[in-house]
N, C-alpha and C positions, 0 to 999 in steps of 0.2 A: 806750309801747308799741311805737312806731316805734324809739324811741331802745334801749328793750332789744333788740328785734332785730338792731339795724346794730351793736349790743355783741358779741351772741353769735356772729355770724356774724364780726365780727373776731377773736374768741377762738377761733373754730375754722380760719382761714384764718392765724391766727398760730402754728398745732398744726403747719402744713405744707401750702403751697397743693399738694404733690405728691399730696397724701391727696385734692384736689379734684378735680384732675388724673384720678387712679384712679378717682376714683367716678363724675366725668363721663363717662370712655372705656366704664365697665362699664352705666351707662345707654343709652350709644349702641349696645353691643353688644346690650342687650335690647330696643332698637327695633327691630333689624335683625334677630332673633330672630323678632319679629310678622310679619314677611314684607310689608313696606308696599310697595304699589303705587298706580299711576295710569293712569287711562284714555287710552288713545291712540287713535290709527289707525294699522295699519300696512299696508305695501303687501305685499300677497299675490299667489299667483298660484294658477290652477285651469285646468288642460290634461286633454286627452285625446291620447296621440300615439299615433297610428297607423301600422305598420310594414307596408311591403311587403315581401310574403314571397313572390311569384312566381319563375320559374326566372333570370330576367335579373339577378335582386338576387344569384344565385351567383357571378358575373365578378367575378374576382381584379380588378380594379385601382383596388381604393381600399388607401390606406394607413394604418397605425395603429403609431405607434412604428418607422416607418420599413420597414416590414416590409408585403409585399402581400398584401393581406386580401379577401375576398370584402365585394358593397357591403354586404350584411345586417351580417356583424359589423360594420364600421364603425361603421354607426348605431346597434347595440346597444353599443358602445364608449363612443359617444358620449354617448348616454343615461344609462349608467350614469356617465360623471363629471359630467351636466349635475344628475345628482340631489343633488350634495354641493353644489350652486350655487343650490338653490333653499331659501327660507327657510324654519323650521320654520313650520308654520301653513298652506305651500301645500298645495294638492292636486293628485294626479298620476293618469290612467289612461291604461291600456293597450288597442291593439287591433290588427289585423291586417288586411290587405287581402290578397285573393286573387279572382280570377275578375272579378266585375263590383261586388263588396262590400266595405264594412269593416265588421269585426266587433269589437265591444267585448267585451273579454277580462277588463277588471279596471275596476269604476268608480273613477272620481277619490276617491284616500286620502291623508289627510294623508301627507306625505313621510318627517317624522322616525321619526315612531312606526311605522311601515311599509316602511322602507325596505329590511329583509331581505326582506319580501314582494315587493317592487318589482321586486327584483334577483334573486330566485329566479323569478318568473314571464317576465322579460326573459330569463333564461337559458335557459328552455326554448323560446322562441321560432324556429324554424327553417324551414327548406325545406320540411321535409317537412307542413307544415302547409298547404301549397298542393297540393289535388284536382285542380287543373286545370293544363293548362299556358296557360289565357286569361289575359290582363293587360290587363283595359280600364280604365285608370288613371282617366279623366274620369270614367266612373261610380261608381268607387269613392272619388275624391274625393268627389264630389256626396254619394254615401250617407254618409261620413264628417262632413259635415258638417249632415247630418240627424239624425244620431245625439248633435253636441253640442246640437245645438238643442233634442233632447228631453232631455235630462237637466237635474236640477234644478236646477242651479247655473249652466246655461249655459256650460259650461267655453269656453276655446278650440282649436282645432286645429291638430294640429302633424303633418303629412301627410309621410311620408318615404319616398321611390321615387324609382327612377331615368328616370320618366317613359315607359317602353318599353311601347309600346302593342301586345296580340298578340290577337287580328290586327289589323293597321294600320286607322286609324283616318283615313278619309276625313272632312274638315271639313264637308262636304255632308250629312254622315249623321250625324255626331257628336250626342252627347246634350246637351239645353239646359239650362239650368242654370233651375230655376222659383222660387228663393228668394230673397231680396232680398240682392243682394253688398254685404259688410261685414256682415251681421245676427250673422255668426258671426266673431268674431275671430281670426287665428292665420299660421301660416306653412306655405309648401311648403317643402321642404326637397331639393333634388337630390343626390341617393348617384352618384357613378361616375366614370370619365373619359370623355374627351371623343373617345379613337381605338375605332372600333368592332373588339369582341373576339368569339370564340366564346361561345355560350351553353351552359353543363354542361346536359346530361342528367342526369336521376337519378332512381330508380326509387322505389316509396312509402316504402321504408325509409332514403331519403336515402344509398344506394348511387352510387358516378358510373358512367354507361352513357357514357362521351364526352362529344361535344357534337353539339348538333342543325345538319341538313344544311340545305344551302339547298332540295332538294326535299321537308324535312318540316313547313314552315313556309309559313303564307300570307305573300306578299307587296303583296298590295291588301285595302284593307275588299272582304268579299264582296257588302255590299250593291250596290258602286259596279261591281266587274267582272260582277256578272249583266247589267248595262245597259251595260257597253265591251268586252263580249267578244270577244276576236279568236279567231283560229286557234292563236296563237301565246299567248293566255292560261292554258293548261295547263303550257308551261314555265316552269320557276323562271326569277324574272326578279326583281330587287331584292338585298338585303342585309339580309333581317330575321331572319337566322338570325344575322347580328352585333348585338350591342348596346353604344350608348355611352349618357351622359346625355342625355336628350333633354327639354336645358335652354330653348330656345325654345318647345316644347309644355308646358311647365309654367309659363313664363313668361304665356305666353296662357291658361290658366289660372286663375294666379293672378289676373289681372286682369278674369277673367270674373268670379268668386268675392269679391274685394274682400280676398284673402289676401296676404300678402306673400311674395315669393320671396327664399332664401337657397340657396348651395351648397354643402354639407359638405366641408368640407377636412379635412385631416390630425388627428386627436383626439390632445390630449395631446401634442403637437409642441411642443420648446421653445420654436422661435420661431414657431410657430401664433398667428396673429391672432384675438384674443378676439371680433372683430366678425364672425368665421365659424363661428363654434364652436357649436353646439347648445344649450350653457349660454346663453350671449348671446340667443341668440333666445327659449329660455324665461323670462329674465327680463328681456325688455324692458321698458323702464318704461310704454308706453304698454299692455300686457298687465295691469298691475298693479291690483289691486282695493282699494280703503281697506278694511281690516274693522277695525270695534272691537276692541281686544287691553287687555290690563293688562299695563304697565311695571314689570316688578321693581327696587323702588328699592333693596332694602337691601345694594346697594353703596354708598350714600351715607353712613346710618350707621356700616356698617364701616370706610371712610374715615376719617369722623370721630374713631371709636376710636382708629382706628392714627395720626391725626396727636396727638391728645391722649397718648396713650404714649409719643411720641416726643419731644413736649414737657414730657413728666413725666422723660423720660431725660436730657434736655438741662439740665434744672433741676435734676437730682442733681449731673451732671458742673460745672455753674457752681456750684452752693454745694461741692462738693468741691475745687473749685479756689481758692475763696473760702478757705475754712478752712485749704488749704494755705501762701495766700499769708502770710495772718497768722498761721500758725507762723512763716515763714520772718521775717517782719518781727519777730517776739517774740525771738527767738532773734538778730537782729540789733542788737537795742535793747539785749538783756542778755547778753553776752558773758561766759563762763564764766574765771576766773581761773585760769591754768596751776598 
């Protein structure tokens, strides 16, 4: 029985090994059509990004593509770029901060399937969504952490702000962080330049009304001013009508909450450092979560089929070359007479 099977295979091979190679290639392609997969763990990400939309974020001291833009516009463009760096299967939600609270606009959704929806939502976020001139950043950060902690999958928080507190915050009267530092991982992303600039004033429709003057804003924490009042308190003293990145304040908040701090620099610049991009923050390995997934293995049998077809082609070329050599030798051994 075994000898008969061997003889049958030998006769089939003698019919032409190229047929075997072609059949094996067809079999490999058939396996590829069955969509083989294997169970693996993939590092995916889950974030809620909260954007500060208060009026200081309209200061045009940020840069995108070499051109000055408002801080909020730089943050939005950086986030648009970062969405493309998140691997499929990752989730991202959007929120905004104004007055003293963070608000969830869009719960985390899968980034690849909902890329257009995420970008559309991002495109509609602007300064008109701030209904007051107050900007109590510390309270907004704490409420953003509370939102992230209450969501089902406990996403990381990415809080994007310039850190400008309005009215100014006295450390003696500042809000207290009542959660456990580090319970919610993530980043505080600082936006803006280091040179104080006037803050644009806009109406509820977003139309410019000039800039805030020194006599139109508070220059001290009202709770402290009431205790430390002097005859000169009513006079404008200070520079709270000007705004810059309050990096030291944001670093203190990061240390208090267990978050990391980074400064957002030029978005999508050719020479920009990836370590300071929002995309690098969102894809930091420490924030990755191993998630069970199925890896597509169709490429393996497809590659095998390609190699088999290539081997068949080379075998045919070799056979053709052998026939030509045999014909040449026969012609040399039996020359025709003139």
